[in-house]
OpenMM code with the backbone's topology and positions (N, CA, C; nanometers):
from openmm import Vec3, app, unit

residues = "MET PHE ARG GLU ALA ILE ARG THR ASP ALA ALA PRO ALA ALA ILE GLY ALA TYR SER GLN ALA VAL ARG VAL GLY GLU ALA VAL TYR LEU SER GLY GLN ILE GLY LEU ASP PRO ALA THR MET GLU LEU VAL SER GLY ASP ALA GLU ALA GLN VAL ARG GLN VAL PHE GLN ASN LEU ALA ALA VAL ALA ARG SER ALA GLY GLY SER PHE ALA ASP ILE VAL LYS VAL THR VAL TYR LEU THR ASN LEU ALA HIS TYR GLY ALA LEU ASN GLU VAL MET ALA GLU LEU PHE SER PRO PRO TYR PRO ALA ARG ALA ALA VAL GLY VAL ALA ALA LEU PRO ARG GLY ALA LEU VAL GLU ALA ASP ALA VAL LEU LEU LEU PRO THR".split()
positions = [
    Vec3(-3.8973, -2.8392, 14.6569),
    Vec3(-3.8984, -2.9739, 14.7096),
    Vec3(-3.7612, -3.0367, 14.6863),
    Vec3(-3.7158, -3.1139, 14.7826),
    Vec3(-3.5856, -3.1799, 14.7775),
    Vec3(-3.5840, -3.2909, 14.6726),
    Vec3(-3.4808, -3.2907, 14.5879),
    Vec3(-3.4606, -3.3968, 14.4889),
    Vec3(-3.3252, -3.4598, 14.5133),
    Vec3(-3.3219, -3.5915, 14.5006),
    Vec3(-3.1968, -3.6654, 14.5169),
    Vec3(-3.1755, -3.7551, 14.3963),
    Vec3(-3.0604, -3.7418, 14.3322),
    Vec3(-3.0266, -3.8306, 14.2206),
    Vec3(-2.9840, -3.9659, 14.2771),
    Vec3(-3.0290, -4.0725, 14.2132),
    Vec3(-2.9941, -4.2090, 14.2519),
    Vec3(-2.9013, -4.2640, 14.1445),
    Vec3(-2.7926, -4.3287, 14.1888),
    Vec3(-2.6966, -4.3848, 14.0941),
    Vec3(-2.6382, -4.5131, 14.1499),
    Vec3(-2.6197, -4.6108, 14.0611),
    Vec3(-2.5556, -4.7361, 14.0987),
    Vec3(-2.4728, -4.7897, 13.9833),
    Vec3(-2.3611, -4.8527, 14.0156),
    Vec3(-2.2799, -4.9190, 13.9135),
    Vec3(-2.3396, -5.0539, 13.8728),
    Vec3(-2.4409, -5.1007, 13.9452),
    Vec3(-2.5040, -5.2297, 13.9151),
    Vec3(-2.6014, -5.2201, 13.7978),
    Vec3(-2.6224, -5.0987, 13.7479),
    Vec3(-2.7060, -5.0762, 13.6293),
    Vec3(-2.6242, -4.9928, 13.5314),
    Vec3(-2.6617, -4.9953, 13.4045),
    Vec3(-2.5863, -4.9165, 13.3058),
    Vec3(-2.5820, -4.7687, 13.3423),
    Vec3(-2.4684, -4.7086, 13.3178),
    Vec3(-2.4546, -4.5647, 13.3376),
    Vec3(-2.5453, -4.4924, 13.2393),
    Vec3(-2.5896, -4.3746, 13.2776),
    Vec3(-2.6711, -4.2938, 13.1886),
    Vec3(-2.5934, -4.2655, 13.0596),
    Vec3(-2.6621, -4.2748, 12.9462),
    Vec3(-2.5965, -4.2481, 12.8173),
    Vec3(-2.6427, -4.1139, 12.7610),
    Vec3(-2.6767, -4.0242, 12.8517),
    Vec3(-2.7210, -3.8904, 12.8140),
    Vec3(-2.7267, -3.8029, 12.9374),
    Vec3(-2.7924, -3.6909, 12.9237),
    Vec3(-2.8024, -3.5932, 13.0317),
    Vec3(-2.9237, -3.6241, 13.1196),
    Vec3(-2.9145, -3.7323, 13.1955),
    Vec3(-3.0220, -3.7712, 13.2861),
    Vec3(-2.9646, -3.8559, 13.3983),
    Vec3(-3.0415, -3.8718, 13.5053),
    Vec3(-3.0048, -3.9560, 13.6187),
    Vec3(-3.0681, -4.0935, 13.6011),
    Vec3(-3.0071, -4.1957, 13.6608),
    Vec3(-3.0678, -4.3286, 13.6573),
    Vec3(-3.2035, -4.3258, 13.7261),
    Vec3(-3.2156, -4.2443, 13.8292),
    Vec3(-3.3427, -4.2240, 13.8984),
    Vec3(-3.3326, -4.0952, 13.9782),
    Vec3(-3.4487, -4.0432, 14.0140),
    Vec3(-3.4557, -3.9243, 14.0988),
    Vec3(-3.5608, -3.9506, 14.2059),
    Vec3(-3.5211, -3.9254, 14.3298),
    Vec3(-3.6145, -3.9395, 14.4415),
    Vec3(-3.6677, -3.8021, 14.4782),
    Vec3(-3.8000, -3.7948, 14.4933),
    Vec3(-3.8674, -3.6741, 14.5399),
    Vec3(-3.9631, -3.7205, 14.6493),
    Vec3(-3.9293, -3.6937, 14.7733),
    Vec3(-4.0109, -3.7433, 14.8838),
    Vec3(-4.0095, -3.8951, 14.8849),
    Vec3(-4.1269, -3.9558, 14.8901),
    Vec3(-4.1383, -4.1019, 14.8913),
    Vec3(-4.1358, -4.1626, 14.7515),
    Vec3(-4.1487, -4.0794, 14.6490),
    Vec3(-4.1537, -4.1276, 14.5109),
    Vec3(-4.0140, -4.1330, 14.4500),
    Vec3(-3.9896, -4.2393, 14.3749),
    Vec3(-3.8649, -4.2528, 14.2994),
    Vec3(-3.9033, -4.2781, 14.1542),
    Vec3(-3.8505, -4.1934, 14.0657),
    Vec3(-3.8778, -4.2022, 13.9227),
    Vec3(-3.7560, -4.2649, 13.8555),
    Vec3(-3.7711, -4.3885, 13.8087),
    Vec3(-3.6619, -4.4610, 13.7449),
    Vec3(-3.6615, -4.4312, 13.5963),
    Vec3(-3.5478, -4.3858, 13.5458),
    Vec3(-3.5340, -4.3569, 13.4033),
    Vec3(-3.5446, -4.4846, 13.3224),
    Vec3(-3.5733, -4.4676, 13.1947),
    Vec3(-3.5829, -4.5815, 13.1048),
    Vec3(-3.4540, -4.6613, 13.1000),
    Vec3(-3.4685, -4.7916, 13.1018),
    Vec3(-3.3559, -4.8838, 13.0890),
    Vec3(-3.3778, -4.9684, 12.9648),
    Vec3(-3.2708, -4.9896, 12.8901),
    Vec3(-3.2728, -5.0860, 12.7805),
    Vec3(-3.1895, -5.2053, 12.8243),
    Vec3(-3.1793, -5.3052, 12.7420),
    Vec3(-3.1134, -5.4300, 12.7790),
    Vec3(-2.9616, -5.4263, 12.7747),
    Vec3(-2.9027, -5.3211, 12.8293),
    Vec3(-2.7567, -5.3116, 12.8341),
    Vec3(-2.7017, -5.3887, 12.9526),
    Vec3(-2.5941, -5.4617, 12.9283),
    Vec3(-2.5185, -5.5240, 13.0357),
    Vec3(-2.4387, -5.4120, 13.1023),
    Vec3(-2.4535, -5.3897, 13.2328),
    Vec3(-2.3838, -5.2785, 13.2964),
    Vec3(-2.2315, -5.2894, 13.2902),
    Vec3(-2.1797, -5.4097, 13.2806),
    Vec3(-2.0342, -5.4279, 13.2770),
    Vec3(-1.9746, -5.3896, 13.1425),
    Vec3(-2.0469, -5.4184, 13.0349),
    Vec3(-1.9923, -5.3951, 12.9009),
    Vec3(-2.0568, -5.2768, 12.8294),
    Vec3(-2.1735, -5.2333, 12.8782),
    Vec3(-2.2530, -5.1279, 12.8138),
    Vec3(-2.2939, -5.1669, 12.6722),
    Vec3(-2.3050, -5.2983, 12.6475),
    Vec3(-2.3530, -5.3528, 12.5205),
    Vec3(-2.4863, -5.4220, 12.5449),
    Vec3(-2.5724, -5.4244, 12.4413),
    Vec3(-2.6971, -5.4985, 12.4518),
    Vec3(-2.6681, -5.6462, 12.4755),
    Vec3(-2.7470, -5.7085, 12.5619),
    Vec3(-2.7308, -5.8510, 12.5838),
    Vec3(-2.7652, -5.9253, 12.4551),
    Vec3(-2.7008, -6.0379, 12.4349),
    Vec3(-2.7303, -6.1170, 12.3155),
    Vec3(-2.8554, -6.1998, 12.3414),
    Vec3(-2.9180, -6.2410, 12.2340),
    Vec3(-3.0372, -6.3230, 12.2459),
    Vec3(-3.1588, -6.2519, 12.1902),
    Vec3(-3.2730, -6.3074, 12.2241),
    Vec3(-3.3991, -6.2579, 12.1695),
    Vec3(-3.4580, -6.1465, 12.2556),
    Vec3(-3.5805, -6.1093, 12.2243),
    Vec3(-3.6481, -6.0025, 12.2980),
    Vec3(-3.6641, -6.0384, 12.4454),
    Vec3(-3.6906, -6.1658, 12.4751),
    Vec3(-3.7053, -6.2060, 12.6149),
    Vec3(-3.5767, -6.1800, 12.6933),
    Vec3(-3.4609, -6.2062, 12.6330),
    Vec3(-3.3335, -6.1799, 12.6999),
    Vec3(-3.3187, -6.0311, 12.7306),
    Vec3(-3.3599, -5.9475, 12.6361),
    Vec3(-3.3526, -5.8035, 12.6597),
    Vec3(-3.4527, -5.7605, 12.7668),
    Vec3(-3.5729, -5.8152, 12.7650),
    Vec3(-3.6722, -5.7824, 12.8678),
    Vec3(-3.6165, -5.8170, 13.0054),
    Vec3(-3.5582, -5.9344, 13.0187),
    Vec3(-3.5014, -5.9761, 13.1481),
    Vec3(-3.3924, -5.8792, 13.1936),
    Vec3(-3.3055, -5.8383, 13.1008),
    Vec3(-3.1978, -5.7462, 13.1374),
    Vec3(-3.2536, -5.6092, 13.1751),
    Vec3(-3.3548, -5.5636, 13.1033),
    Vec3(-3.4191, -5.4363, 13.1367),
    Vec3(-3.4656, -5.4392, 13.2813),
    Vec3(-3.5340, -5.5464, 13.3208),
    Vec3(-3.5865, -5.5529, 13.4566),
    Vec3(-3.4762, -5.5769, 13.5600),
    Vec3(-3.3680, -5.6446, 13.5225),
    Vec3(-3.2525, -5.6545, 13.6133),
    Vec3(-3.1952, -5.5162, 13.6388),
    Vec3(-3.1855, -5.4363, 13.5335),
    Vec3(-3.1332, -5.3006, 13.5475),
    Vec3(-3.2253, -5.2149, 13.6348),
    Vec3(-3.3555, -5.2234, 13.6117),
    Vec3(-3.4495, -5.1479, 13.6939),
    Vec3(-3.4424, -5.1931, 13.8400),
    Vec3(-3.4278, -5.3230, 13.8628),
    Vec3(-3.4173, -5.3743, 13.9998),
    Vec3(-3.2944, -5.3183, 14.0699),
    Vec3(-3.1826, -5.3095, 13.9979),
    Vec3(-3.0596, -5.2566, 14.0574),
    Vec3(-3.0779, -5.1111, 14.0983),
    Vec3(-3.1423, -5.0320, 14.0150),
    Vec3(-3.1655, -4.8917, 14.0480),
    Vec3(-3.2640, -4.8814, 14.1648),
    Vec3(-3.3681, -4.9625, 14.1630),
    Vec3(-3.4652, -4.9618, 14.2736),
    Vec3(-3.3964, -4.9955, 14.4058),
    Vec3(-3.3093, -5.0977, 14.4057),
    Vec3(-3.2348, -5.1341, 14.5277),
    Vec3(-3.1484, -5.0183, 14.5752),
    Vec3(-3.0840, -4.9513, 14.4814),
    Vec3(-2.9981, -4.8386, 14.5164),
    Vec3(-3.0776, -4.7262, 14.5821),
    Vec3(-3.2049, -4.7159, 14.5465),
    Vec3(-3.2923, -4.6141, 14.6050),
    Vec3(-3.3532, -4.6603, 14.7374),
    Vec3(-3.3281, -4.7869, 14.7738),
    Vec3(-3.3847, -4.8407, 14.8972),
    Vec3(-3.5160, -4.9134, 14.8777),
    Vec3(-3.5489, -4.9483, 14.7538),
    Vec3(-3.6755, -5.0147, 14.7254),
    Vec3(-3.6565, -5.1472, 14.6537),
    Vec3(-3.7670, -5.2011, 14.6062),
    Vec3(-3.7668, -5.3288, 14.5347),
    Vec3(-3.8855, -5.3298, 14.4383),
    Vec3(-3.9008, -5.4395, 14.3649),
    Vec3(-4.0150, -5.4527, 14.2748),
    Vec3(-4.1474, -5.4405, 14.3497),
    Vec3(-4.1506, -5.4810, 14.4757),
    Vec3(-4.2739, -5.4718, 14.5541),
    Vec3(-4.3186, -5.3268, 14.5720),
    Vec3(-4.2268, -5.2323, 14.5553),
    Vec3(-4.2578, -5.0908, 14.5728),
    Vec3(-4.2945, -5.0203, 14.4419),
    Vec3(-4.2804, -5.0893, 14.3294),
    Vec3(-4.3103, -5.0275, 14.1996),
    Vec3(-4.4612, -5.0192, 14.1806),
    Vec3(-4.5080, -4.8987, 14.1490),
    Vec3(-4.6519, -4.8768, 14.1309),
    Vec3(-4.6900, -4.8530, 13.9849),
    Vec3(-4.5921, -4.8195, 13.9003),
    Vec3(-4.6216, -4.7897, 13.7587),
    Vec3(-4.5018, -4.8261, 13.6733),
    Vec3(-4.5269, -4.8930, 13.5631),
    Vec3(-4.4238, -4.9290, 13.4650),
    Vec3(-4.4740, -4.8855, 13.3281),
    Vec3(-4.3860, -4.8247, 13.2512),
    Vec3(-4.4159, -4.7966, 13.1104),
    Vec3(-4.3121, -4.8709, 13.0278),
    Vec3(-4.3596, -4.9493, 12.9321),
    Vec3(-4.2732, -5.0313, 12.8487),
    Vec3(-4.2884, -4.9874, 12.7040),
    Vec3(-4.1760, -4.9779, 12.6361),
    Vec3(-4.1733, -4.9388, 12.4946),
    Vec3(-4.1186, -5.0571, 12.4158),
    Vec3(-4.1937, -5.1023, 12.3162),
    Vec3(-4.1564, -5.2180, 12.2351),
    Vec3(-4.1457, -5.1775, 12.0889),
    Vec3(-4.0387, -5.2200, 12.0233),
    Vec3(-4.0263, -5.1918, 11.8806),
    Vec3(-4.1105, -5.2876, 11.7972),
    Vec3(-4.1576, -5.3953, 11.8592),
    Vec3(-4.2431, -5.4917, 11.7908),
    Vec3(-4.3426, -5.5443, 11.8933),
    Vec3(-4.4700, -5.5157, 11.8741),
    Vec3(-4.5703, -5.5581, 11.9711),
    Vec3(-4.5867, -5.7097, 11.9759),
    Vec3(-4.5240, -5.7812, 11.8851),
    Vec3(-4.5224, -5.9280, 11.8927),
    Vec3(-4.4455, -5.9755, 12.0159),
    Vec3(-4.3646, -5.8874, 12.0763),
    Vec3(-4.2883, -5.9219, 12.1971),
    Vec3(-4.3696, -5.9021, 12.3247),
    Vec3(-4.4954, -5.8647, 12.3097),
    Vec3(-4.5839, -5.8401, 12.4238),
    Vec3(-4.5976, -5.9652, 12.5113),
    Vec3(-4.6053, -6.0812, 12.4515),
    Vec3(-4.6178, -6.2058, 12.5263),
    Vec3(-4.4959, -6.2322, 12.6136),
    Vec3(-4.3770, -6.2113, 12.5586),
    Vec3(-4.2542, -6.2300, 12.6368),
    Vec3(-4.2511, -6.1323, 12.7534),
    Vec3(-4.2936, -6.0096, 12.7294),
    Vec3(-4.3002, -5.9099, 12.8357),
    Vec3(-4.3913, -5.9580, 12.9483),
    Vec3(-4.5104, -6.0043, 12.9131),
    Vec3(-4.6048, -6.0524, 13.0144),
    Vec3(-4.5491, -6.1688, 13.0938),
    Vec3(-4.4837, -6.2629, 13.0266),
    Vec3(-4.4270, -6.3797, 13.0956),
    Vec3(-4.3221, -6.3371, 13.1971),
    Vec3(-4.2317, -6.2501, 13.1566),
    Vec3(-4.1245, -6.2071, 13.2470),
    Vec3(-4.1821, -6.1283, 13.3637),
    Vec3(-4.2741, -6.0372, 13.3355),
    Vec3(-4.3322, -5.9587, 13.4449),
    Vec3(-4.4090, -6.0464, 13.5435),
    Vec3(-4.4758, -6.1505, 13.4937),
    Vec3(-4.5489, -6.2415, 13.5825),
    Vec3(-4.4533, -6.3170, 13.6746),
    Vec3(-4.3308, -6.3418, 13.6288),
    Vec3(-4.2297, -6.4076, 13.7128),
    Vec3(-4.1723, -6.3132, 13.8174),
    Vec3(-4.1546, -6.1866, 13.7799),
    Vec3(-4.0818, -6.0926, 13.8650),
    Vec3(-4.1690, -6.0151, 13.9628),
    Vec3(-4.2961, -5.9951, 13.9292),
    Vec3(-4.3848, -5.9164, 14.0134),
    Vec3(-4.4898, -6.0068, 14.0762),
    Vec3(-4.5416, -5.9624, 14.1898),
    Vec3(-4.6485, -6.0329, 14.2588),
    Vec3(-4.7707, -5.9422, 14.2663),
    Vec3(-4.8892, -6.0020, 14.2723),
    Vec3(-5.0090, -5.9200, 14.2891),
    Vec3(-5.0019, -5.8428, 14.4217),
    Vec3(-5.0543, -5.7252, 14.4283),
    Vec3(-5.1137, -5.6541, 14.3164),
    Vec3(-5.0054, -5.6020, 14.2224),
    Vec3(-5.0188, -5.6334, 14.0944),
    Vec3(-4.9211, -5.5907, 13.9945),
    Vec3(-4.9226, -5.4394, 13.9801),
    Vec3(-4.8105, -5.3819, 13.9377),
    Vec3(-4.8114, -5.2372, 13.9150),
    Vec3(-4.8988, -5.2023, 13.7942),
    Vec3(-4.9434, -5.0793, 13.7898),
    Vec3(-5.0098, -5.0295, 13.6697),
    Vec3(-4.9063, -5.0320, 13.5572),
    Vec3(-4.9518, -5.0501, 13.4334),
    Vec3(-4.8562, -5.0599, 13.3229),
    Vec3(-4.9157, -5.0062, 13.1946),
    Vec3(-4.8287, -4.9460, 13.1153),
    Vec3(-4.8628, -4.9103, 12.9776),
    Vec3(-4.7564, -4.9745, 12.8902),
    Vec3(-4.7976, -5.0295, 12.7768),
    Vec3(-4.7043, -5.0851, 12.6780),
    Vec3(-4.7288, -5.0101, 12.5478),
    Vec3(-4.6224, -4.9517, 12.4954),
    Vec3(-4.6330, -4.8632, 12.3807),
    Vec3(-4.5470, -4.9157, 12.2664),
    Vec3(-4.6029, -4.9254, 12.1472),
    Vec3(-4.5255, -4.9612, 12.0287),
    Vec3(-4.4525, -4.8379, 11.9770),
    Vec3(-4.3229, -4.8532, 11.9523),
    Vec3(-4.2415, -4.7411, 11.9035),
    Vec3(-4.1625, -4.7850, 11.7800),
    Vec3(-4.1192, -4.6883, 11.7002),
    Vec3(-4.0461, -4.7181, 11.5770),
    Vec3(-3.9024, -4.7629, 11.6048),
    Vec3(-3.8396, -4.7039, 11.7053),
    Vec3(-3.6996, -4.7368, 11.7344),
    Vec3(-3.6666, -4.6958, 11.8767),
    Vec3(-3.5609, -4.7580, 11.9298),
    Vec3(-3.5106, -4.7270, 12.0632),
    Vec3(-3.3592, -4.7071, 12.0557),
    Vec3(-3.2997, -4.6438, 12.1563),
    Vec3(-3.1546, -4.6223, 12.1547),
    Vec3(-3.0770, -4.7525, 12.1363),
    Vec3(-2.9693, -4.7422, 12.0620),
    Vec3(-2.8759, -4.8525, 12.0378),
    Vec3(-2.9396, -4.9748, 11.9731),
    Vec3(-3.0535, -4.9571, 11.9095),
    Vec3(-3.1198, -5.0682, 11.8430),
    Vec3(-3.1891, -5.1647, 11.9372),
    Vec3(-3.2144, -5.1222, 12.0604),
    Vec3(-3.2813, -5.2085, 12.1586),
    Vec3(-3.4213, -5.2446, 12.1107),
    Vec3(-3.4696, -5.3588, 12.1567),
    Vec3(-3.6039, -5.4054, 12.1241),
    Vec3(-3.7063, -5.3606, 12.2275),
    Vec3(-3.6595, -5.3287, 12.3499),
    Vec3(-3.7488, -5.2936, 12.4597),
    Vec3(-3.6807, -5.1934, 12.5522),
    Vec3(-3.7611, -5.1060, 12.6091),
    Vec3(-3.7168, -5.0127, 12.7118),
    Vec3(-3.8292, -5.0023, 12.8128),
    Vec3(-3.7949, -4.9822, 12.9384),
    Vec3(-3.8972, -4.9636, 13.0408),
    Vec3(-3.8489, -4.8635, 13.1440),
    Vec3(-3.9437, -4.7864, 13.1942),
    Vec3(-3.9171, -4.6988, 13.3076),
    Vec3(-4.0204, -4.7318, 13.4147),
    Vec3(-4.0025, -4.6788, 13.5342),
    Vec3(-4.0919, -4.7142, 13.6432),
    Vec3(-4.0976, -4.6030, 13.7469),
    Vec3(-4.2026, -4.6098, 13.8281),
    Vec3(-4.2173, -4.5220, 13.9430),
    Vec3(-4.2373, -4.6136, 14.0636),
    Vec3(-4.1625, -4.5851, 14.1691),
    Vec3(-4.1843, -4.6622, 14.2907),
    Vec3(-4.2088, -4.5687, 14.4064),
    Vec3(-4.2834, -4.6191, 14.5056),
    Vec3(-4.3105, -4.5450, 14.6280),
    Vec3(-4.2421, -4.6190, 14.7414),
    Vec3(-4.1520, -4.5510, 14.8093),
    Vec3(-4.0794, -4.6131, 14.9188),
    Vec3(-4.1656, -4.6179, 15.0436),
    Vec3(-4.1499, -4.7244, 15.1217),
    Vec3(-4.2239, -4.7322, 15.2466),
    Vec3(-4.1807, -4.6198, 15.3413),
    Vec3(-4.2744, -4.5699, 15.4172),
    Vec3(-4.2407, -4.4616, 15.5105),
    Vec3(-4.2033, -4.5150, 15.6457),
] * unit.nanometer
topology = app.Topology()
chain = topology.addChain("A")
for resn in residues:
    res = topology.addResidue(resn, chain)
    for name in ("N", "CA", "C"):
        topology.addAtom(name, app.Element.getBySymbol(name[0]), res)
């Protein structure tokens, strides 16, 4: 099956041996994003909500590069170093997504790259 790597300068460059996203047919698998500012490759300053917002800005940039948008996202997995940030996650997602909301899993983890508080990946289906 044909695979296409997706890349954009509007989101942080990969910090390892992976693509920002990979398209396989109509499906696009977006790699995990943390709250890095793509221009500086540093975590955004502020609280967990600021990082959540940056994570979703980064995912949006990759989705656009693949030809999609948040409306095309069908699944999101979020990793939180502190489940107390679950409320901030819900607030931001309620602002950015419209019903029907994507399926989602939120997982508590011990640590994330670069000391991030949140990471999220997503799957989107492009319109045919």
